[in-house]
KEPA-910494 format. One record per residue (C-alpha): residue number from 1; x, y, z. Coordinates in steps of 0.001 Angstrom, whole numbers. Layout:
<dopas>
[dopa NUM; [X; Y; Z]] ...
</dopas>
This chain:
<dopas>
[dopa 1; [50948; -11120; 44340]] [dopa 2; [54279; -12642; 45202]] [dopa 3; [52619; -15800; 46460]] [dopa 4; [51171; -16770; 43082]] [dopa 5; [52846; -19627; 41204]] [dopa 6; [53121; -20328; 37536]] [dopa 7; [50772; -23279; 37827]] [dopa 8; [48121; -20903; 39215]] [dopa 9; [48744; -18301; 36506]] [dopa 10; [48493; -20659; 33520]] [dopa 11; [44934; -21509; 32597]] [dopa 12; [43970; -24931; 31218]] [dopa 13; [44666; -25290; 27534]] [dopa 14; [40924; -25183; 26712]] [dopa 15; [40731; -21643; 28097]] [dopa 16; [43884; -20319; 26480]] [dopa 17; [44179; -18631; 23103]] [dopa 18; [45072; -21150; 20374]] [dopa 19; [48148; -19060; 19674]] [dopa 20; [49415; -19681; 23172]] [dopa 21; [48864; -23436; 23382]] [dopa 22; [52112; -25125; 24448]] [dopa 23; [52592; -28511; 22820]] [dopa 24; [55437; -30977; 23222]] [dopa 25; [57601; -29183; 20652]] [dopa 26; [57280; -25761; 22190]] [dopa 27; [57796; -27127; 25701]] [dopa 28; [61324; -28107; 24779]] [dopa 29; [61991; -24615; 23491]] [dopa 30; [60685; -23040; 26660]] [dopa 31; [62488; -25438; 28950]] [dopa 32; [65811; -24794; 27207]] [dopa 33; [65444; -21008; 27273]] [dopa 34; [65950; -18545; 30068]] [dopa 35; [62203; -18433; 30691]] [dopa 36; [60802; -19679; 34028]] [dopa 37; [59988; -23385; 33945]] [dopa 38; [56316; -24304; 33509]] [dopa 39; [55152; -27443; 35248]] [dopa 40; [51794; -28539; 36583]] [dopa 41; [52770; -31438; 38838]] [dopa 42; [55305; -29895; 41224]] [dopa 43; [54170; -26360; 42063]] [dopa 44; [56195; -26413; 45264]] [dopa 45; [59412; -26394; 43222]] [dopa 46; [58431; -23373; 41129]] [dopa 47; [59464; -19768; 41553]] [dopa 48; [56842; -17218; 42586]] [dopa 49; [55542; -15222; 39664]] [dopa 50; [54799; -11500; 39949]] [dopa 51; [51860; -10057; 38025]] [dopa 52; [52630; -6346; 38208]] [dopa 53; [56117; -5103; 37405]] [dopa 54; [59163; -6686; 35859]] [dopa 55; [62731; -5878; 36759]] [dopa 56; [63273; -2183; 36171]] [dopa 57; [67031; -2510; 35645]] [dopa 58; [66607; -4721; 32584]] [dopa 59; [64209; -2242; 31018]] [dopa 60; [66507; 677; 31816]] [dopa 61; [69483; -1082; 30194]] [dopa 62; [67453; -1977; 27089]] [dopa 63; [66224; 1600; 26733]] [dopa 64; [69704; 3046; 27266]] [dopa 65; [71301; 840; 24598]] [dopa 66; [68497; 1589; 22133]] [dopa 67; [69035; 5325; 22597]] [dopa 68; [72830; 5354; 22365]] [dopa 69; [72480; 6252; 18696]] [dopa 70; [70559; 9390; 19664]] [dopa 71; [73778; 10804; 21143]] [dopa 72; [74846; 11137; 17501]] [dopa 73; [71868; 13360; 16797]] [dopa 74; [73147; 15729; 19477]] [dopa 75; [76658; 15530; 18032]] [dopa 76; [75285; 16423; 14590]] [dopa 77; [73262; 19318; 16033]] [dopa 78; [76146; 20728; 18073]] [dopa 79; [78847; 20300; 15440]] [dopa 80; [78017; 23389; 13384]] [dopa 81; [77970; 25649; 16446]] [dopa 82; [81682; 25012; 17069]] [dopa 83; [82869; 24110; 13557]] [dopa 84; [81435; 27079; 11655]] [dopa 85; [83415; 29720; 13633]] [dopa 86; [86597; 27666; 13097]] [dopa 87; [85934; 27326; 9353]] [dopa 88; [85205; 31055; 9060]] [dopa 89; [88488; 31912; 10755]] [dopa 90; [91046; 33417; 8315]] [dopa 91; [93622; 30797; 9356]] [dopa 92; [91389; 27838; 8379]] [dopa 93; [92753; 25784; 5465]] [dopa 94; [89113; 25417; 4264]] [dopa 95; [87700; 28951; 4224]] [dopa 96; [83940; 29443; 4053]] [dopa 97; [81656; 32454; 3774]] [dopa 98; [78283; 33083; 5417]] [dopa 99; [76392; 31330; 2627]] [dopa 100; [78524; 28182; 2909]] [dopa 101; [78272; 28318; 6701]] [dopa 102; [74476; 28140; 6475]] [dopa 103; [74818; 24967; 4369]] [dopa 104; [77248; 23387; 6840]] [dopa 105; [74703; 24059; 9596]] [dopa 106; [71581; 22984; 7712]] [dopa 107; [72599; 20168; 5323]] [dopa 108; [72344; 17500; 7986]] [dopa 109; [68709; 18509; 8494]] [dopa 110; [68112; 18298; 4723]] [dopa 111; [68881; 14554; 4594]] [dopa 112; [67379; 13731; 7995]] [dopa 113; [63755; 13614; 6715]] [dopa 114; [64700; 10933; 4172]] [dopa 115; [66366; 8973; 6959]] [dopa 116; [63200; 9269; 9043]] [dopa 117; [61026; 7763; 6314]] [dopa 118; [63585; 5045; 5572]] [dopa 119; [63958; 4174; 9259]] [dopa 120; [60188; 4018; 9730]] [dopa 121; [59753; 1760; 6704]] [dopa 122; [62557; -586; 7738]] [dopa 123; [61271; -731; 11300]] [dopa 124; [57994; -2326; 10194]] [dopa 125; [59665; -4550; 7584]] [dopa 126; [62781; -5955; 9242]] [dopa 127; [62156; -5111; 12887]] [dopa 128; [63110; -2451; 15411]] [dopa 129; [66384; -4080; 16465]] [dopa 130; [67896; -4640; 13010]] [dopa 131; [66882; -1135; 11933]] [dopa 132; [68729; 349; 14921]] [dopa 133; [71826; -1595; 13860]] [dopa 134; [71677; -381; 10254]] [dopa 135; [71226; 3278; 11252]] [dopa 136; [74782; 3460; 12570]] [dopa 137; [76424; 2729; 9199]] [dopa 138; [75806; 6118; 7496]] [dopa 139; [76740; 7871; 10753]] [dopa 140; [80113; 6136; 10893]] [dopa 141; [80930; 6919; 7256]] [dopa 142; [79658; 10487; 7585]] [dopa 143; [81902; 11385; 10522]] [dopa 144; [84935; 9699; 8939]] [dopa 145; [84384; 11654; 5717]] [dopa 146; [84207; 14963; 7590]] [dopa 147; [87317; 14094; 9601]] [dopa 148; [89294; 13462; 6416]] [dopa 149; [87798; 16375; 4423]] [dopa 150; [90119; 18365; 2186]] [dopa 151; [87452; 20655; 747]] [dopa 152; [84009; 22006; 1581]] [dopa 153; [82273; 19467; -671]] [dopa 154; [83511; 16565; 1471]] [dopa 155; [82107; 18297; 4560]] [dopa 156; [78781; 18720; 2760]] [dopa 157; [78607; 15010; 1881]] [dopa 158; [79640; 13983; 5395]] [dopa 159; [76929; 16203; 6899]] [dopa 160; [74343; 14667; 4557]] [dopa 161; [75331; 11122; 5638]] [dopa 162; [75334; 12065; 9311]] [dopa 163; [71906; 13643; 8908]] [dopa 164; [70598; 10539; 7159]] [dopa 165; [71726; 8344; 10063]] [dopa 166; [70269; 10765; 12609]] [dopa 167; [66922; 10557; 10870]] [dopa 168; [66960; 6771; 10675]] [dopa 169; [67596; 6367; 14413]] [dopa 170; [64905; 8755; 15660]] [dopa 171; [61680; 6754; 15434]] [dopa 172; [63147; 3229; 15967]] [dopa 173; [64894; 4259; 19195]] [dopa 174; [61704; 5733; 20659]] [dopa 175; [59391; 2971; 19461]] [dopa 176; [61779; 265; 20708]] [dopa 177; [61941; 1955; 24114]] [dopa 178; [58169; 2310; 24447]] [dopa 179; [57549; -1295; 23351]] [dopa 180; [60017; -2905; 25781]] [dopa 181; [59071; -864; 28863]] [dopa 182; [56036; -930; 31125]] [dopa 183; [53696; 2083; 31572]] [dopa 184; [55164; 3181; 34918]] [dopa 185; [58618; 3488; 33275]] [dopa 186; [57619; 4341; 29712]] [dopa 187; [57405; 8123; 30083]] [dopa 188; [60728; 8450; 31864]] [dopa 189; [62640; 5998; 29673]] [dopa 190; [60929; 7221; 26517]] [dopa 191; [62554; 10585; 27172]] [dopa 192; [66034; 9019; 27201]] [dopa 193; [66385; 9927; 23530]] [dopa 194; [66106; 13604; 24436]] [dopa 195; [68647; 13150; 27223]] [dopa 196; [71072; 11503; 24813]] [dopa 197; [70601; 14294; 22264]] [dopa 198; [71274; 16926; 24922]] [dopa 199; [74336; 14984; 26087]] [dopa 200; [75610; 14857; 22509]] [dopa 201; [75177; 18615; 22122]] [dopa 202; [77032; 19255; 25381]] [dopa 203; [79826; 16825; 24459]] [dopa 204; [80296; 18576; 21132]] [dopa 205; [80376; 22012; 22770]] [dopa 206; [82966; 20910; 25344]] [dopa 207; [85247; 19105; 22895]] [dopa 208; [84839; 21814; 20265]] [dopa 209; [86134; 24483; 22624]] [dopa 210; [89564; 22837; 22695]] [dopa 211; [89771; 20660; 19545]] [dopa 212; [89676; 21490; 15860]] [dopa 213; [86711; 20319; 13794]] [dopa 214; [88570; 17399; 12125]] [dopa 215; [89632; 15755; 15397]] [dopa 216; [86141; 16433; 16711]] [dopa 217; [84645; 14521; 13789]] [dopa 218; [86978; 11570; 14326]] [dopa 219; [85998; 11303; 17995]] [dopa 220; [82312; 11586; 17050]] [dopa 221; [82593; 8429; 14914]] [dopa 222; [83284; 6331; 18032]] [dopa 223; [79720; 6675; 19364]] [dopa 224; [77927; 4940; 16446]] [dopa 225; [80443; 2083; 16571]] [dopa 226; [79646; 1481; 20262]] [dopa 227; [75912; 1733; 19559]] [dopa 228; [76084; -810; 16726]] [dopa 229; [77999; -3389; 18790]] [dopa 230; [75720; -2947; 21829]] [dopa 231; [72515; -3396; 19833]] [dopa 232; [73709; -6787; 18532]] [dopa 233; [73047; -8365; 21943]] [dopa 234; [69544; -6925; 22421]] [dopa 235; [66257; -8811; 21736]] [dopa 236; [63558; -7747; 19297]] [dopa 237; [60464; -6161; 20872]] [dopa 238; [57610; -8538; 21866]] [dopa 239; [55082; -6299; 20076]] [dopa 240; [56818; -6643; 16713]] [dopa 241; [57191; -10408; 17131]] [dopa 242; [53518; -10816; 18050]] [dopa 243; [52530; -8760; 15022]] [dopa 244; [54367; -11409; 12985]] [dopa 245; [52499; -14165; 14916]] [dopa 246; [55712; -15453; 16496]] [dopa 247; [54368; -15996; 20012]] [dopa 248; [57208; -18121; 21357]] [dopa 249; [59885; -15631; 20338]] [dopa 250; [57768; -12850; 21829]] [dopa 251; [57549; -14771; 25108]] [dopa 252; [61309; -15353; 25118]] [dopa 253; [61984; -11684; 24388]] [dopa 254; [59609; -10562; 27139]] [dopa 255; [61241; -12883; 29659]] [dopa 256; [64635; -11287; 28940]] [dopa 257; [63144; -7832; 29426]] [dopa 258; [61084; -8566; 32559]] [dopa 259; [63056; -11198; 34462]] [dopa 260; [62416; -14802; 35459]] [dopa 261; [59974; -13987; 38271]] [dopa 262; [57559; -11999; 36129]] [dopa 263; [54270; -13483; 34845]] [dopa 264; [55253; -13479; 31178]] [dopa 265; [52320; -15669; 30099]] [dopa 266; [49779; -13248; 31505]] [dopa 267; [51212; -10258; 29649]] [dopa 268; [51509; -12239; 26414]] [dopa 269; [47880; -13359; 26874]] [dopa 270; [46745; -9753; 27182]] [dopa 271; [48709; -8728; 24100]] [dopa 272; [47186; -11565; 22044]] [dopa 273; [43718; -10832; 23441]] [dopa 274; [43913; -7237; 22284]] [dopa 275; [45279; -8296; 18894]] [dopa 276; [42427; -10780; 18349]] [dopa 277; [39568; -8705; 19786]] [dopa 278; [40515; -5681; 17656]] [dopa 279; [41358; -7768; 14574]] [dopa 280; [44917; -6453; 14392]] [dopa 281; [46408; -8123; 11340]] [dopa 282; [49888; -7903; 9873]] [dopa 283; [49878; -5586; 6849]] [dopa 284; [50675; -7558; 3708]] [dopa 285; [50127; -5085; 875]] [dopa 286; [50054; -1442; -152]] [dopa 287; [46250; -1226; 119]] [dopa 288; [46289; -2531; 3693]] [dopa 289; [49046; -93; 4608]] [dopa 290; [47220; 2885; 3086]] [dopa 291; [43990; 1877; 4801]] [dopa 292; [45777; 1717; 8145]] [dopa 293; [47531; 5041; 7536]] [dopa 294; [44307; 6928; 6777]] [dopa 295; [42368; 5454; 9692]] [dopa 296; [41331; 7853; 12498]] [dopa 297; [43609; 6076; 14984]] [dopa 298; [46556; 7128; 12796]] [dopa 299; [45533; 10482; 11304]] [dopa 300; [44338; 12091; 14532]] [dopa 301; [47561; 11631; 16527]] [dopa 302; [49653; 12417; 13424]] [dopa 303; [47860; 15738; 12981]] [dopa 304; [48432; 16651; 16620]] [dopa 305; [52128; 15740; 16588]] [dopa 306; [52678; 17385; 13190]] [dopa 307; [51449; 20718; 14552]] [dopa 308; [53304; 20129; 17814]] [dopa 309; [56618; 19816; 15974]] [dopa 310; [55791; 22801; 13766]] [dopa 311; [55222; 25021; 16803]] [dopa 312; [58149; 23562; 18727]] [dopa 313; [60697; 23998; 15933]] [dopa 314; [59512; 27516; 15068]] [dopa 315; [59939; 28518; 18695]] [dopa 316; [63619; 28844; 17741]] [dopa 317; [65181; 25946; 19635]] [dopa 318; [67492; 24778; 16886]] [dopa 319; [68426; 28306; 15928]] [dopa 320; [69865; 28590; 19428]] [dopa 321; [71468; 25120; 19196]] [dopa 322; [73022; 25444; 15729]] [dopa 323; [74138; 29071; 16057]] [dopa 324; [74857; 29187; 19803]] [dopa 325; [78392; 30601; 19570]] [dopa 326; [77368; 33225; 17008]] [dopa 327; [74287; 34299; 18975]] [dopa 328; [76280; 34760; 22176]] [dopa 329; [78860; 36723; 20215]] [dopa 330; [76227; 39001; 18657]] [dopa 331; [74187; 39461; 21849]] [dopa 332; [76688; 41954; 23257]] [dopa 333; [77567; 39962; 26367]] [dopa 334; [81079; 40158; 27817]] [dopa 335; [81004; 36467; 28668]] [dopa 336; [83355; 34151; 26744]] [dopa 337; [81272; 32771; 23874]] [dopa 338; [82633; 29208; 24144]] [dopa 339; [82216; 29112; 27928]] [dopa 340; [78660; 30379; 27593]] [dopa 341; [77941; 27686; 25003]] [dopa 342; [79309; 24922; 27237]] [dopa 343; [77239; 26124; 30175]] [dopa 344; [74214; 26265; 27883]] [dopa 345; [74782; 22630; 26885]] [dopa 346; [75151; 21623; 30535]] [dopa 347; [71906; 23401; 31423]] [dopa 348; [70150; 21667; 28545]] [dopa 349; [71356; 18232; 29653]] [dopa 350; [70499; 18805; 33330]] [dopa 351; [66966; 19962; 32636]] [dopa 352; [66377; 17218; 30091]] [dopa 353; [67085; 14702; 32856]] [dopa 354; [64763; 16650; 35154]] [dopa 355; [62087; 16603; 32452]] [dopa 356; [62354; 12793; 32240]] [dopa 357; [61604; 12559; 35939]] [dopa 358; [58858; 15169; 35699]] [dopa 359; [57143; 13198; 32918]] [dopa 360; [56456; 10417; 35384]] [dopa 361; [54964; 12816; 37933]] [dopa 362; [53426; 15682; 35979]] [dopa 363; [52350; 14303; 32619]] [dopa 364; [52644; 15629; 29087]] [dopa 365; [50268; 18603; 29108]] [dopa 366; [51665; 20598; 32072]] [dopa 367; [55236; 20328; 30768]] [dopa 368; [54094; 21433; 27319]] [dopa 369; [52432; 24527; 28807]] [dopa 370; [55642; 25381; 30662]] [dopa 371; [57561; 25252; 27379]] [dopa 372; [54995; 27190; 25361]] [dopa 373; [54703; 30096; 27767]] [dopa 374; [58353; 30084; 28839]] [dopa 375; [59764; 29966; 25294]] [dopa 376; [57392; 32652; 24097]] [dopa 377; [58190; 35160; 26831]] [dopa 378; [61972; 34619; 26746]] [dopa 379; [62138; 34959; 22949]] [dopa 380; [60175; 38210; 23153]] [dopa 381; [62550; 39372; 25883]] [dopa 382; [65646; 38494; 23836]] [dopa 383; [64238; 40215; 20771]] [dopa 384; [63449; 43345; 22761]] [dopa 385; [66983; 43526; 24137]] [dopa 386; [68487; 43088; 20659]] [dopa 387; [66218; 45879; 19420]] [dopa 388; [67657; 48265; 22006]] [dopa 389; [71171; 46947; 21340]] [dopa 390; [70806; 47950; 17693]] [dopa 391; [69665; 51395; 18812]] [dopa 392; [72703; 51755; 21088]] [dopa 393; [75066; 50716; 18261]] [dopa 394; [73490; 53097; 15770]] [dopa 395; [73855; 56005; 18207]] [dopa 396; [77285; 55068; 19589]] [dopa 397; [75873; 54540; 23089]] [dopa 398; [77352; 52131; 25655]] [dopa 399; [75746; 48730; 26137]] [dopa 400; [73430; 48382; 29094]] [dopa 401; [72610; 45291; 31204]] [dopa 402; [74513; 42808; 29025]] [dopa 403; [73417; 39968; 31305]] [dopa 404; [69845; 40164; 29984]] [dopa 405; [70388; 38339; 26629]] [dopa 406; [72368; 35603; 28383]] [dopa 407; [69599; 35184; 30947]] [dopa 408; [66958; 35054; 28214]] [dopa 409; [68848; 32367; 26285]] [dopa 410; [69387; 30250; 29392]] [dopa 411; [65777; 30613; 30580]] [dopa 412; [64596; 29806; 27079]] [dopa 413; [66691; 26624; 27051]] [dopa 414; [65296; 25575; 30447]] [dopa 415; [61691; 26179; 29392]] [dopa 416; [62119; 24480; 26018]] [dopa 417; [63862; 21461; 27528]] [dopa 418; [61138; 20833; 30115]] [dopa 419; [58515; 20102; 27465]] [dopa 420; [59263; 20724; 23789]] [dopa 421; [62496; 18708; 23717]] [dopa 422; [60927; 15701; 25438]] [dopa 423; [57141; 15380; 25168]] [dopa 424; [56515; 15048; 21398]] [dopa 425; [59375; 12581; 20963]] [dopa 426; [57995; 10373; 23748]] [dopa 427; [54507; 10509; 22243]] [dopa 428; [55782; 9176; 18898]] [dopa 429; [56152; 5766; 20567]] [dopa 430; [52812; 6033; 22395]] [dopa 431; [50024; 7321; 20179]] [dopa 432; [50258; 5266; 16979]] [dopa 433; [48751; 1805; 16263]] [dopa 434; [51151; -1131; 16369]] [dopa 435; [50565; -2016; 12697]] [dopa 436; [51951; 1277; 11364]] [dopa 437; [53887; 2554; 14367]] [dopa 438; [57109; 2331; 12406]] [dopa 439; [56162; 4023; 9145]] [dopa 440; [53978; 6763; 10653]] [dopa 441; [56610; 7342; 13329]] [dopa 442; [59075; 7809; 10475]] [dopa 443; [56780; 10316; 8764]] [dopa 444; [56425; 12212; 12034]] [dopa 445; [60149; 12489; 12654]] [dopa 446; [60533; 13347; 8959]] [dopa 447; [58226; 16328; 9340]] [dopa 448; [60020; 17364; 12529]] [dopa 449; [63402; 17437; 10825]] [dopa 450; [62015; 19186; 7769]] [dopa 451; [61010; 21956; 10137]] [dopa 452; [64521; 21884; 11616]] [dopa 453; [66012; 22385; 8149]] [dopa 454; [63621; 25220; 7317]] [dopa 455; [64245; 27021; 10603]] [dopa 456; [68038; 26656; 10503]] [dopa 457; [68324; 27536; 6821]] [dopa 458; [66020; 30568; 7020]] [dopa 459; [67551; 32071; 10159]] [dopa 460; [70301; 34020; 8291]] [dopa 461; [67687; 35251; 5778]] [dopa 462; [65266; 36343; 8510]] [dopa 463; [68003; 38018; 10525]] [dopa 464; [68832; 40167; 7464]] [dopa 465; [65265; 40874; 6339]] [dopa 466; [63546; 41592; 9674]] [dopa 467; [66679; 41885; 11823]] [dopa 468; [67636; 39534; 14636]] [dopa 469; [65224; 41122; 17080]] [dopa 470; [62336; 40658; 14622]] [dopa 471; [63279; 37016; 14134]] [dopa 472; [63152; 36302; 17853]] [dopa 473; [59886; 38219; 18198]] [dopa 474; [58456; 35961; 15477]] [dopa 475; [59621; 32836; 17306]] [dopa 476; [58120; 34083; 20571]] [dopa 477; [54708; 34819; 19057]] [dopa 478; [54524; 31376; 17407]] [dopa 479; [55291; 29727; 20749]] [dopa 480; [52653; 31690; 22661]] [dopa 481; [49928; 31120; 20074]] [dopa 482; [50894; 27447; 19967]] [dopa 483; [50125; 27130; 23670]] [dopa 484; [46465; 27802; 22878]] [dopa 485; [46466; 24875; 20450]] [dopa 486; [48064; 22596; 23045]] [dopa 487; [45453; 23542; 25623]] [dopa 488; [42530; 22458; 23440]] [dopa 489; [43990; 19584; 21401]] [dopa 490; [46811; 17806; 23247]] [dopa 491; [45661; 14662; 25135]] [dopa 492; [47257; 13469; 28361]] [dopa 493; [48784; 9996; 27900]] [dopa 494; [50542; 9712; 31260]] [dopa 495; [50065; 6276; 32837]] [dopa 496; [47914; 4982; 29976]] [dopa 497; [48542; 1704; 28208]] [dopa 498; [49192; 1762; 24492]] [dopa 499; [45799; 93; 23980]] [dopa 500; [43887; 2740; 25935]] [dopa 501; [45531; 5430; 23814]] [dopa 502; [44689; 3594; 20588]] [dopa 503; [41082; 3082; 21695]] [dopa 504; [40801; 6824; 22385]] [dopa 505; [41970; 7839; 18911]] [dopa 506; [39793; 5147; 17304]] [dopa 507; [36733; 6589; 19063]] [dopa 508; [36075; 3503; 21180]] [dopa 509; [36430; 5677; 24283]] [dopa 510; [35518; 9327; 24730]] [dopa 511; [38479; 10255; 26907]] [dopa 512; [41721; 8702; 28091]] [dopa 513; [40182; 8435; 31546]] [dopa 514; [38440; 5304; 30254]] [dopa 515; [34869; 6569; 29745]] [dopa 516; [33165; 4455; 27078]] [dopa 517; [31702; 5894; 23905]] [dopa 518; [27927; 5688; 23898]] [dopa 519; [26611; 2823; 21832]] [dopa 520; [29877; 891; 21724]] [dopa 521; [29919; -2467; 23434]] [dopa 522; [32727; -3050; 25918]] [dopa 523; [34286; -6108; 24334]] [dopa 524; [37784; -5528; 25666]] [dopa 525; [37154; -4810; 29294]] [dopa 526; [39870; -7135; 30513]] [dopa 527; [42332; -5458; 28172]] [dopa 528; [41418; -1883; 29102]] [dopa 529; [41642; -2417; 32844]] [dopa 530; [45098; -3918; 33416]] [dopa 531; [46873; -4113; 36703]] [dopa 532; [49059; -1129; 37485]] [dopa 533; [52421; -1405; 35789]] [dopa 534; [51427; -3909; 33120]] [dopa 535; [52352; -3273; 29487]] [dopa 536; [50118; -4009; 26534]] [dopa 537; [51263; -3955; 22902]] 
</dopas>
């Protein structure tokens, strides 16, 4: 539609929503901004306006900056894997035992749930952008405190602060990304958070193999500083601004995210149309918030994602991440434990990037099935090998086929990364209503990190009570049984607008293919059938 002009795209004022009427005051604002000029008398001087897709580069940059803070989550995850062995070394000036090591590994996950709830609350109150700026403050102080630690208590406090910041950044980064990108880019860019986490884990593994834990902490503090400064130049999301009835700021924000040749008015019109036709109002009190939180459009997707994270975390992913060096050491392999850990981080990063691309082509369900089946079988395989390893040790027999546990761990990481590490985090920004997307997204990430804490903290206990092989057998069975749940309950959201997904969970449509519920009048047909590539709130 490159031949269409702005004068053709803008309807007469009598046909437009009252919220979008441009009077003499707002004209001056528009004309002085970076938005395309709107005139009705000289169409030959105007730029062509595209209906379909905005400039991809702008959306990629916005998503990348929003997810810079997620690199810190990877740094927090990977820190214990390299720091705990150094702290347990007899030459360490801060000596810790196994009990203290479990707290160093898990304390960050203990404070993360509180950060998730706080980040979700702030996101709906002060906006996505300002929340992303504030999340970096506890991260900066946390890393500095660990770097200057003179006792184990200072490390504990630093880990708690770092975990708090990691929790605060989770939901805002994903919601911001999904709200500033169009459907054809949303799946791929929504997975950037997972890529950044995997990059942070790899960076920590690489640096930790040659640096002591204090220098490592000092370097880690640089990332949140860069993230904070970068986010200062970014706009607020159009969805949040429209929810506050600030149409002109939403239009200005959208023009920065889509480019000057994109039909901004048309997309804003569709957002306002959906907001008015579905009576989407800004929540002003506790009763309104509770009513929105207990509505089917909120509870249904929350229940699905809650169980998704439960299954995903109890597949053992963060046991491998947090205790990578120790697990390689105990597996019986002859491979250098630090080299194996670095390669593991590189594999995780590479396949996370591949998963981002696959999300655009394959969808959410197929990748989830790959993870469920792959994680289950590899955990059972690792547990079986460790069972025989214990038998060989007890009977003073030589180790056999020491490559098997390494292969199982690497195949597990590949399978887990293709779905579990990407899909549920992307869906946080997709499946919730705009009104409560922040707070319920915070509750979702809160539950996810509570599971992380439980899994990481209970791993030493399980490994003593049912042995390491029994622990991995347990993880494998949970993953395989979880696949059955995914098959029957997980919807496919690939290529769907945020409104189509919300209509599905509200019961206005039977499926995400667009089939209408019997007895429900189609009052939003123009909203539910957008042109390919258009984004709705």
